[in-house]
C-alpha positions as CSV (number, residue, x, y, z in Angstrom):
1,X,73.2,44.6,77.0
2,X,71.1,42.2,75.1
3,X,70.6,42.8,71.4
4,X,68.1,41.4,68.9
5,X,70.7,39.5,67.0
6,X,74.4,39.1,67.8
7,X,76.8,40.2,65.1
8,X,78.5,36.8,65.1
9,X,75.2,34.9,64.8
10,X,75.6,31.6,62.9
11,X,72.3,29.9,61.7
12,X,71.8,26.3,62.6
13,X,71.0,23.6,60.0
14,X,67.4,23.4,61.2
15,X,66.9,27.1,60.7
16,X,68.4,27.0,57.2
17,X,66.0,24.1,56.3
18,X,63.1,26.0,57.7
19,X,64.0,29.1,55.7
20,X,64.4,27.1,52.5
21,X,61.0,25.5,53.0
22,X,59.4,28.9,53.7
23,X,60.9,30.3,50.5
24,X,59.6,27.4,48.4
25,X,56.1,27.8,49.8
26,X,56.2,31.5,49.1
27,X,57.1,30.9,45.5
28,X,54.4,28.3,45.3
29,X,51.8,30.7,46.6
30,X,52.9,33.4,44.1
31,X,52.7,31.0,41.2
32,X,49.3,29.8,42.3
33,X,48.0,33.3,42.7
34,X,49.0,34.1,39.2
35,X,47.4,31.0,37.8
36,X,44.2,31.6,39.8
37,X,44.0,35.2,38.6
38,X,44.3,34.0,35.0
39,X,41.5,31.4,35.5
40,X,39.2,33.9,37.2
41,X,39.7,36.4,34.5
42,X,38.6,33.9,31.9
43,X,42.1,33.3,30.5
44,X,41.9,29.5,30.7
45,X,44.0,29.1,27.5
46,X,46.7,31.3,29.0
47,X,49.7,29.3,30.1
48,X,51.7,31.7,32.1
49,X,55.3,30.6,32.6
50,X,55.9,30.9,36.3
51,X,59.2,29.4,37.2
52,X,59.7,28.4,33.6
53,X,57.3,25.4,33.6
54,X,53.9,24.6,32.1
55,X,51.3,22.0,32.7
56,X,52.6,18.6,31.7
57,X,50.8,15.4,31.3
58,X,51.5,12.3,33.4
59,X,51.5,8.8,32.1
60,X,47.7,8.6,32.5
61,X,47.1,11.7,30.4
62,X,46.2,13.9,33.4
63,X,47.5,17.4,33.8
64,X,50.1,17.9,36.5
65,X,51.3,21.4,37.7
66,X,55.0,21.9,38.4
67,X,56.3,25.2,39.8
68,X,60.1,25.5,40.3
69,X,60.2,21.7,39.9
70,X,58.1,21.4,43.0
71,X,54.8,19.5,43.0
72,X,51.8,21.3,44.5
73,X,50.9,19.7,47.8
74,X,47.5,17.9,47.6
75,X,46.3,19.7,50.7
76,X,47.1,23.1,49.4
77,X,43.9,25.2,49.0
78,X,43.5,27.9,46.4
79,X,42.4,31.2,47.8
80,X,38.6,31.8,47.3
81,X,38.8,35.6,47.0
82,X,42.0,36.5,45.1
83,X,42.5,40.2,44.2
84,X,41.9,40.9,40.6
85,X,45.1,41.4,38.5
86,X,44.8,42.4,34.9
87,X,46.2,40.0,32.4
88,X,49.0,42.3,31.4
89,X,50.4,42.0,34.9
90,X,51.2,38.3,34.3
91,X,54.5,37.4,32.9
92,X,54.2,35.3,29.7
93,X,56.7,33.2,27.9
94,X,58.3,34.1,24.6
95,X,55.8,34.1,21.7
96,X,52.7,33.8,24.0
97,X,49.9,36.3,23.6
98,X,47.4,36.7,26.4
99,X,43.9,36.0,25.4
100,X,41.3,38.8,25.9
101,X,39.5,38.5,29.3
102,X,35.8,38.8,29.9
103,X,36.7,41.3,32.6
104,X,37.8,43.7,29.9
105,X,34.2,43.9,28.7
106,X,32.3,46.8,30.2
107,X,29.8,46.0,32.9
108,X,26.9,47.1,30.7
109,X,27.8,44.4,28.1
110,X,25.5,41.4,27.8
111,X,28.3,39.1,26.7
112,X,28.0,35.8,28.6
113,X,30.9,34.6,30.7
114,X,32.3,31.1,30.2
115,X,30.3,29.9,33.1
116,X,27.1,31.3,31.7
117,X,25.4,29.5,28.8
118,X,22.2,30.7,27.1
119,X,19.5,28.1,27.9
120,X,18.1,26.3,24.9
121,X,14.4,27.0,24.1
122,X,12.1,24.3,25.3
123,X,8.8,23.4,23.7
124,X,6.7,20.5,25.1
125,X,6.2,17.6,22.9
126,X,2.4,18.0,23.0
127,X,2.8,21.5,21.7
128,X,4.9,20.3,18.8
129,X,2.3,17.7,17.9
130,X,-0.4,20.4,18.0
131,X,1.7,22.6,15.7
132,X,2.0,19.7,13.3
133,X,-1.8,19.2,13.1
134,X,-2.6,22.9,13.0
135,X,-0.2,23.8,10.2
136,X,1.0,20.8,8.3
137,X,-1.6,18.0,8.6
138,X,-4.2,20.0,6.7
139,X,-2.1,20.0,3.6
140,X,-1.1,16.3,3.9
141,X,-3.7,14.6,6.0
142,X,-2.4,11.0,6.1
143,X,-2.1,10.4,9.8
144,X,-5.1,9.7,12.0
145,X,-7.1,12.8,13.2
146,X,-5.6,14.7,16.1
147,X,-8.2,13.2,18.5
148,X,-6.8,9.7,17.7
149,X,-3.1,10.5,17.7
150,X,-2.3,9.6,21.3
151,X,-4.5,6.5,21.3
152,X,-2.8,5.4,18.1
153,X,0.6,5.3,19.8
154,X,2.7,5.6,16.6
155,X,6.3,4.2,16.7
156,X,9.0,6.5,18.1
157,X,10.5,7.3,14.7
158,X,7.2,8.5,13.3
159,X,6.6,10.6,16.4
160,X,10.1,12.0,16.0
161,X,9.2,13.1,12.4
162,X,6.0,14.7,13.7
163,X,7.9,16.7,16.3
164,X,10.5,17.7,13.7
165,X,7.8,19.1,11.4
166,X,6.1,20.8,14.2
167,X,9.3,22.6,15.2
168,X,9.2,24.5,11.9
169,X,6.1,26.3,13.0
170,X,7.2,27.2,16.5
171,X,7.9,30.8,17.5
172,X,11.0,29.9,19.6
173,X,12.5,27.0,17.6
174,X,14.3,27.3,14.3
175,X,13.4,23.9,12.9
176,X,16.9,22.6,13.1
177,X,16.8,21.3,16.7
178,X,15.4,17.9,15.7
179,X,17.2,17.6,12.3
180,X,20.0,15.3,13.2
181,X,18.1,13.2,15.8
182,X,15.3,12.6,13.2
183,X,17.7,11.5,10.5
184,X,19.5,9.2,12.9
185,X,16.3,7.7,14.3
186,X,15.0,6.9,10.8
187,X,18.4,5.4,9.9
188,X,18.4,3.2,13.0
189,X,15.0,1.7,12.0
190,X,15.7,1.4,8.3
191,X,15.0,-2.3,8.5
192,X,11.4,-1.7,9.5
193,X,9.2,-2.5,6.6
194,X,5.9,-1.2,7.9
195,X,3.1,1.3,7.0
196,X,4.3,3.6,9.8
197,X,7.8,3.7,8.2
198,X,6.2,4.6,4.9
199,X,4.3,7.4,6.6
200,X,7.4,8.6,8.4
201,X,9.6,8.7,5.3
202,X,6.9,10.4,3.2
203,X,6.4,13.2,5.8
204,X,10.2,13.5,6.1
205,X,10.5,13.9,2.3
206,X,7.9,16.7,2.3
207,X,9.5,18.7,5.0
208,X,13.0,18.3,3.5
209,X,11.6,19.7,0.3
210,X,10.3,22.7,2.2
211,X,13.8,23.1,3.6
212,X,15.2,23.1,0.0
213,X,17.0,19.8,0.5
214,X,15.8,18.1,-2.6
215,X,18.3,15.3,-2.9
216,X,17.5,14.1,0.7
217,X,13.9,14.5,0.0
218,X,14.2,12.4,-3.1
219,X,16.0,9.7,-1.1
220,X,13.3,9.5,1.6
221,X,10.5,9.4,-1.0
222,X,12.2,6.6,-2.9
223,X,12.6,4.6,0.2
224,X,8.9,5.2,1.1
225,X,7.7,4.1,-2.3
226,X,9.9,1.0,-2.3
227,X,8.5,-0.2,1.1
228,X,4.9,0.6,0.1
229,X,5.2,-1.4,-3.1
230,X,7.0,-4.2,-1.3
231,X,4.3,-4.7,1.3
232,X,1.4,-4.2,-1.2
233,X,-0.1,-0.9,-0.1
234,X,-1.5,-0.4,-3.6
235,X,-3.8,-3.4,-3.3
236,X,-7.5,-2.8,-2.8
237,X,-8.0,-4.8,0.5
238,X,-4.6,-3.9,2.1
239,X,-6.0,-1.0,4.2
240,X,-8.8,-3.2,5.6
241,X,-6.6,-6.2,6.3
242,X,-3.9,-4.3,8.1
243,X,-6.1,-1.8,10.1
244,X,-7.2,-4.3,12.8
245,X,-10.9,-3.4,12.2
246,X,-10.1,0.3,12.9
247,X,-11.9,2.4,10.3
248,X,-9.8,5.5,10.9
249,X,-6.6,3.5,10.6
250,X,-7.9,2.0,7.4
251,X,-8.7,5.5,6.1
252,X,-5.2,6.6,7.1
253,X,-3.6,3.8,5.1
254,X,-5.6,4.6,2.0
255,X,-4.7,8.3,2.3
256,X,-1.0,7.3,2.7
257,X,-0.9,5.5,-0.6
258,X,-2.6,8.3,-2.5
259,X,-0.3,10.9,-0.9
260,X,2.6,8.9,-2.2
261,X,1.1,9.0,-5.6
262,X,0.6,12.8,-5.4
263,X,4.0,13.7,-3.9
264,X,5.9,11.7,-6.4
265,X,4.3,13.7,-9.2
266,X,5.1,16.9,-7.3
267,X,8.8,16.0,-7.1
268,X,8.9,15.0,-10.7
269,X,8.0,18.5,-11.8
270,X,11.5,19.6,-10.9
271,X,13.2,16.8,-12.9
272,X,13.8,16.1,-16.6
273,X,12.9,12.4,-16.2
274,X,9.4,11.3,-15.6
275,X,9.2,7.8,-14.2
276,X,6.2,7.4,-11.9
277,X,6.7,4.3,-9.9
278,X,3.3,4.6,-8.1
279,X,1.7,4.4,-11.6
280,X,3.5,1.2,-12.5
281,X,1.3,-0.8,-10.3
282,X,-2.5,-1.1,-10.4
283,X,-4.2,1.7,-8.6
284,X,-6.9,-0.3,-6.8
285,X,-6.9,1.6,-3.5
286,X,-10.3,3.1,-2.7
287,X,-10.7,6.8,-2.5
288,X,-10.5,8.9,0.8
289,X,-13.5,10.4,2.4
290,X,-14.3,14.1,3.1
291,X,-12.0,16.0,5.4
292,X,-14.9,17.1,7.6
293,X,-16.0,13.5,8.1
294,X,-12.4,12.3,8.9
295,X,-11.5,15.1,11.3
296,X,-14.7,15.0,13.3
297,X,-14.4,11.3,13.9
298,X,-17.7,10.5,12.3
299,X,-18.6,7.2,10.8
300,X,-16.7,6.9,7.5
301,X,-19.0,6.0,4.6
302,X,-18.1,3.1,2.2
303,X,-15.3,4.4,0.1
304,X,-15.7,4.7,-3.7
305,X,-13.4,3.4,-6.3
306,X,-11.3,5.4,-8.8
307,X,-13.1,3.8,-11.7
308,X,-16.5,4.9,-10.4
309,X,-15.1,8.4,-9.9
310,X,-13.8,8.7,-13.5
311,X,-17.2,7.5,-14.8
312,X,-19.1,10.1,-12.8
313,X,-19.6,12.3,-15.8
314,X,-21.8,9.8,-17.5
315,X,-23.7,8.7,-14.4
316,X,-27.4,9.4,-14.1
317,X,-28.3,12.5,-12.1
318,X,-31.4,14.5,-11.3
319,X,-30.9,17.4,-13.6
320,X,-34.4,18.8,-12.9
321,X,-33.9,19.1,-9.2
322,X,-33.5,22.7,-8.0
323,X,-31.5,21.7,-5.0
324,X,-28.4,19.8,-6.0
325,X,-27.7,16.5,-4.3
326,X,-24.8,16.3,-2.0
327,X,-21.5,15.5,-3.8
328,X,-20.7,11.8,-3.2
329,X,-17.0,12.2,-4.0
330,X,-14.6,14.0,-1.6
331,X,-12.3,16.9,-2.4
332,X,-9.4,14.5,-1.9
333,X,-10.7,12.6,-4.9
334,X,-10.7,15.7,-7.1
335,X,-7.2,16.4,-5.9
336,X,-6.0,13.0,-7.0
337,X,-7.5,13.5,-10.5
338,X,-5.9,17.0,-10.7
339,X,-2.4,15.6,-10.0
340,X,-3.0,12.8,-12.5
341,X,-3.7,15.5,-15.2
342,X,-0.5,17.2,-14.1
343,X,1.4,14.0,-14.7
344,X,0.0,13.8,-18.2
345,X,1.2,17.3,-18.9
346,X,4.7,16.5,-17.7
347,X,5.0,13.4,-19.8
348,X,3.7,15.2,-22.9
349,X,6.2,18.1,-22.5
350,X,9.0,15.6,-22.3
351,X,8.3,14.5,-25.9
352,X,9.9,16.9,-28.4
353,X,7.3,16.3,-31.2
354,X,3.8,14.9,-30.6
355,X,0.5,14.7,-32.5
356,X,-1.6,17.9,-32.1
357,X,-4.6,15.8,-31.0
358,X,-2.7,14.5,-28.0
359,X,-2.0,18.1,-26.9
360,X,-5.5,19.1,-27.5
361,X,-6.8,16.2,-25.6
362,X,-5.0,17.3,-22.4
363,X,-6.1,20.9,-23.0
364,X,-9.7,19.8,-23.2
365,X,-9.3,17.8,-20.0
366,X,-8.0,20.8,-18.2
367,X,-11.0,23.0,-19.3
368,X,-13.6,20.3,-18.7
369,X,-12.3,19.5,-15.2
370,X,-13.3,22.9,-14.0
371,X,-16.6,23.0,-16.0
372,X,-17.7,19.7,-14.5
373,X,-17.2,20.6,-10.9
374,X,-20.4,20.1,-8.8
375,X,-21.8,23.2,-7.2
376,X,-20.4,22.2,-3.8
377,X,-16.8,22.1,-5.2
378,X,-16.7,25.5,-7.0
379,X,-15.7,27.7,-4.1
380,X,-12.7,26.7,-1.9
381,X,-14.2,28.7,1.0
382,X,-17.4,28.0,2.9
383,X,-19.8,30.5,4.4
384,X,-17.8,30.6,7.7
385,X,-14.5,31.4,6.0
386,X,-13.1,27.9,6.3
387,X,-10.8,26.8,3.5
388,X,-11.2,23.4,1.8
389,X,-7.5,22.7,1.6
390,X,-7.9,19.6,-0.6
391,X,-10.1,21.5,-3.1
392,X,-7.7,24.5,-3.0
393,X,-4.8,22.2,-4.0
394,X,-6.9,20.5,-6.7
395,X,-7.8,23.8,-8.4
396,X,-4.3,25.2,-7.8
397,X,-2.8,22.2,-9.6
398,X,-5.2,22.5,-12.6
399,X,-4.1,26.1,-13.2
400,X,-0.5,25.1,-12.6
401,X,-0.7,22.3,-15.2
402,X,-2.4,24.7,-17.7
403,X,0.6,27.0,-17.4
404,X,3.1,24.2,-17.9
405,X,1.1,23.0,-20.9
406,X,0.7,26.3,-22.8
407,X,3.9,28.2,-21.8
408,X,6.4,26.1,-23.9
409,X,4.1,26.7,-26.9
410,X,3.7,30.4,-26.4
411,X,5.8,33.5,-27.2
412,X,6.3,34.3,-23.5
413,X,9.8,33.9,-22.1
414,X,9.9,34.1,-18.3
415,X,13.2,34.7,-16.4
416,X,13.7,31.3,-15.0
417,X,16.4,30.7,-12.4
418,X,19.6,29.1,-13.5
419,X,19.8,25.4,-13.0
420,X,22.6,25.2,-10.4
421,X,22.5,23.9,-6.9
422,X,18.9,24.4,-6.3
423,X,15.7,24.1,-8.4
424,X,12.7,26.1,-7.2
425,X,10.4,25.8,-10.2
426,X,10.2,23.7,-13.3
427,X,12.0,25.0,-16.4
428,X,9.9,24.2,-19.4
429,X,11.4,23.5,-22.8
430,X,12.2,26.6,-24.9
431,X,10.0,25.7,-27.9
432,X,7.4,23.0,-28.4
433,X,5.0,22.5,-31.3
434,X,1.7,24.3,-30.7
435,X,-1.7,22.8,-31.4
436,X,-3.1,26.3,-32.0
437,X,-1.4,29.6,-32.8
438,X,1.2,30.8,-30.3
439,X,-0.9,33.8,-29.6
440,X,-3.7,31.6,-28.3
441,X,-1.2,29.8,-26.0
442,X,-0.1,33.2,-24.7
443,X,-3.6,33.9,-23.7
444,X,-4.1,30.5,-22.1
445,X,-0.9,30.8,-20.1
446,X,-1.6,34.3,-18.8
447,X,-5.2,33.3,-18.0
448,X,-4.1,30.3,-16.0
449,X,-1.7,32.5,-14.1
450,X,-4.4,34.9,-13.3
451,X,-6.7,32.2,-12.0
452,X,-3.9,30.8,-9.8
453,X,-3.2,34.2,-8.3
454,X,-6.9,34.6,-7.6
455,X,-6.7,31.4,-5.5
456,X,-3.8,32.9,-3.6
457,X,-5.9,36.0,-2.9
458,X,-8.7,33.9,-1.4
459,X,-6.5,31.5,0.6
460,X,-4.3,34.3,1.9
461,X,-3.2,32.7,5.2
462,X,-0.2,30.3,4.8
463,X,-1.6,28.0,7.5
464,X,-2.2,24.7,5.8
465,X,-0.1,25.4,2.7
466,X,1.9,22.6,1.1
467,X,5.5,23.1,0.0
468,X,4.5,22.6,-3.6
469,X,2.5,25.8,-3.4
470,X,5.9,27.5,-3.7
471,X,6.4,25.9,-7.1
472,X,3.2,27.3,-8.6
473,X,3.4,30.7,-6.9
474,X,6.9,31.6,-8.3
475,X,5.8,30.2,-11.7
476,X,2.7,32.4,-11.6
477,X,4.8,35.5,-10.7
478,X,7.4,34.8,-13.5
479,X,4.6,34.4,-16.1
480,X,3.0,37.7,-15.0
481,X,6.4,39.4,-15.3
482,X,6.8,38.0,-18.8
483,X,3.3,39.2,-19.7
484,X,4.1,42.7,-18.4
485,X,7.0,42.9,-20.9
486,X,5.0,41.4,-23.8
487,X,2.0,43.7,-23.4
488,X,1.7,47.4,-23.7
489,X,2.7,49.6,-20.8
490,X,-1.0,50.6,-20.1
491,X,-1.6,47.3,-18.4
492,X,1.8,46.7,-16.9
493,X,0.6,47.7,-13.4
494,X,-2.2,45.1,-13.6
495,X,0.4,42.3,-14.1
496,X,2.8,43.7,-11.5
497,X,0.1,43.8,-8.9
498,X,-0.2,40.0,-9.3
499,X,3.5,39.7,-9.0
500,X,3.3,41.6,-5.7
501,X,0.6,39.2,-4.6
502,X,2.9,36.2,-5.3
503,X,5.8,38.0,-3.5
504,X,3.5,38.5,-0.5
505,X,2.6,34.8,-0.4
506,X,6.2,33.8,-0.6
507,X,7.2,36.4,2.0
508,X,4.8,34.8,4.6
509,X,6.3,31.3,3.9
510,X,10.0,32.2,3.8
511,X,10.4,32.7,7.5
512,X,9.8,28.9,8.0
513,X,10.7,27.4,4.6
514,X,14.1,27.9,2.9
515,X,12.4,26.8,-0.4
516,X,10.1,29.8,-0.2
517,X,13.1,32.0,0.8
518,X,14.9,31.0,-2.4
519,X,11.8,31.5,-4.5
520,X,11.2,34.9,-3.0
521,X,14.7,36.0,-3.6
522,X,14.6,35.0,-7.3
523,X,11.2,36.4,-8.1
524,X,12.2,39.7,-6.5
525,X,15.4,39.8,-8.4
526,X,13.6,39.0,-11.7
527,X,11.1,41.8,-11.0
528,X,14.0,44.3,-10.6
529,X,15.3,43.3,-14.0
530,X,12.0,43.8,-15.7
531,X,12.1,46.9,-17.9
532,X,8.4,47.7,-17.3
533,X,8.8,48.4,-13.6
534,X,8.8,52.0,-12.7
535,X,10.0,52.6,-9.1
536,X,8.4,56.0,-9.0
537,X,5.0,54.5,-9.8
538,X,2.5,55.6,-12.3
539,X,2.0,59.4,-12.2
540,X,-1.4,60.8,-11.5
541,X,-3.3,62.5,-14.3
542,X,-2.7,66.2,-14.8
543,X,-5.6,68.1,-13.3
544,X,-4.5,71.6,-14.1
545,X,-7.0,71.9,-17.0
546,X,-10.0,70.8,-14.9
547,X,-12.3,73.4,-13.5
548,X,-12.7,74.0,-9.8
549,X,-16.3,73.0,-9.9
550,X,-15.2,69.6,-11.3
551,X,-12.6,69.1,-8.7
552,X,-15.0,69.9,-6.0
553,X,-17.6,67.4,-7.2
554,X,-19.2,65.3,-4.5
555,X,-20.1,61.7,-5.4
556,X,-22.5,59.9,-3.1
557,X,-24.8,56.8,-3.4
558,X,-23.8,56.4,-7.0
559,X,-25.2,59.8,-8.0
560,X,-23.4,63.1,-8.7
561,X,-24.4,66.1,-6.5
562,X,-24.0,69.4,-8.3
563,X,-25.6,71.7,-10.9
564,X,-27.1,69.9,-13.8
565,X,-25.3,72.3,-16.2
566,X,-21.9,70.9,-14.9
567,X,-22.9,67.3,-15.8
568,X,-21.5,67.4,-19.4
569,X,-18.2,68.8,-18.3
570,X,-17.9,66.4,-15.4
571,X,-19.0,63.4,-17.6
572,X,-16.1,64.1,-20.0
573,X,-13.4,64.4,-17.4
574,X,-14.5,62.0,-14.6
575,X,-12.5,59.1,-15.9
576,X,-9.3,61.0,-16.5
577,X,-9.5,62.9,-13.2
578,X,-10.5,60.2,-10.8
579,X,-10.7,56.7,-12.1
580,X,-7.6,56.4,-14.3
581,X,-5.5,57.6,-11.5
582,X,-6.6,55.0,-9.0
583,X,-7.8,52.1,-11.0
584,X,-5.3,50.1,-13.0
585,X,-6.1,49.3,-16.7
586,X,-6.5,45.7,-17.4
587,X,-5.8,43.4,-20.3
588,X,-8.7,43.2,-22.8
589,X,-11.0,45.2,-20.6
590,X,-14.5,45.0,-22.2
591,X,-15.4,48.3,-20.4
592,X,-12.4,50.5,-20.7
593,X,-12.3,53.7,-18.6
594,X,-11.5,55.8,-21.7
595,X,-14.9,55.0,-23.1
596,X,-16.9,56.0,-20.0
597,X,-17.5,59.5,-21.5
598,X,-19.7,57.9,-24.2
599,X,-22.4,56.9,-21.7
């Protein structure tokens, strides 16, 4: 009878070799299955010890797998669909902890796997340029108008700065995407001593200030000023000679120099030293034209000189004409003069003791500047609701300078931020000699703060704001907080309403500018520390003693409808019942509500 295997069967050498090879391949498949399962489960860092070996590097630094001291055959294919094995089924070496697998996350989780990467947001370059012109260019209009941008073909480093600034106003970008590339591009072209490099560094300084990176902003500004002075941008004929007969390029170069002059003063408000390099050279550059003329690509009229602008007060004019003549000087020109007055205030405040006449001279200049504005330059908004950004900045800076001049000589003590890593507003000296009584300086400081907040209420859309608006806005809010503590409680709500306005303006800016975020945080914290703030609000007047006929009174078209006999009773209680509950008392109100019953 034939059996499957004789009892005295002796395997041959070929059979033993075949069985050994089969066993080795079986172990190899087991090890590869374990390794593949680990990789498919997202456990790439897991080095499971199968056969007591790990991946080792060869002489060329490449990883080489060894399992049971046997190399994996090059032609050996990994299985494409390996059954899933949880990580705890794998044997690990001593001291090794399996890493969490993405398969352990529930199916409803949105956690991306290692093979999935969230796509980075993409915004076309043309869109970034448009965002730059729609939001930033209005406040610092030094480049050619948007209709000329593509034709101008600026150098790559200047276009990079434009895209970097535009990214701060995008809905999908954070503003950090172009940060490193912009810095490296500017550094790579640092040897370029051209007008375009001056413009790039100036714009870079402004946006870095908005990002609350003042040291870097100072560095870029210093480089821009050095190049501008070296190539002679302050000279009268420079813009004409280097513009290649292009009137818009010539206008752009004139604006660039004056913007350097202005931005240097802005940055110096946050420092204790006041060295104005742009003022060390003769200011012979002609004045810019009106924004409407520049933006609409109209023919640019012959520019005026700074000397002629300063002598405008004594020039002949037709005082008898009912219709005022068009203003021959642009809003940009008044903006330049406003910043020059601000620089005078900064220098005066740096002197501990000065003659009262010097102080009074600057105070007179601040008052007369507003009084001598032509009729076309009084309102910052036109009949269509458009904002004259240059005129807004000019009037804003005048009120800002008035606060800086009078506050150190007043009795008010705002809650300034500590001078640590960041500076978000200028800290004026504690005490300076007054030219008038300190009470008068109190009134002047609070009045300038009110006028500045009025400008913010008119220009309530942050589109077109410059970063230095943050400096004046927080300063205005701190002054109003100090006034609410110094004045009686009857008018505290009036001051706090202006603080809320300042907070609202900063709140709109803080989503894009870290400088505004820091200012918002400090002003809000200072408001919480103010003793005059009542979280529960001002209570309404008690109406329990008022008759029903008075409470049911109907007011229409300015007249009271009701029996004539009730008029005396109503007249005596109307202010306490209605008006005082809904209208905030103001400081020095010439028509106080409490006196309405006398009429």
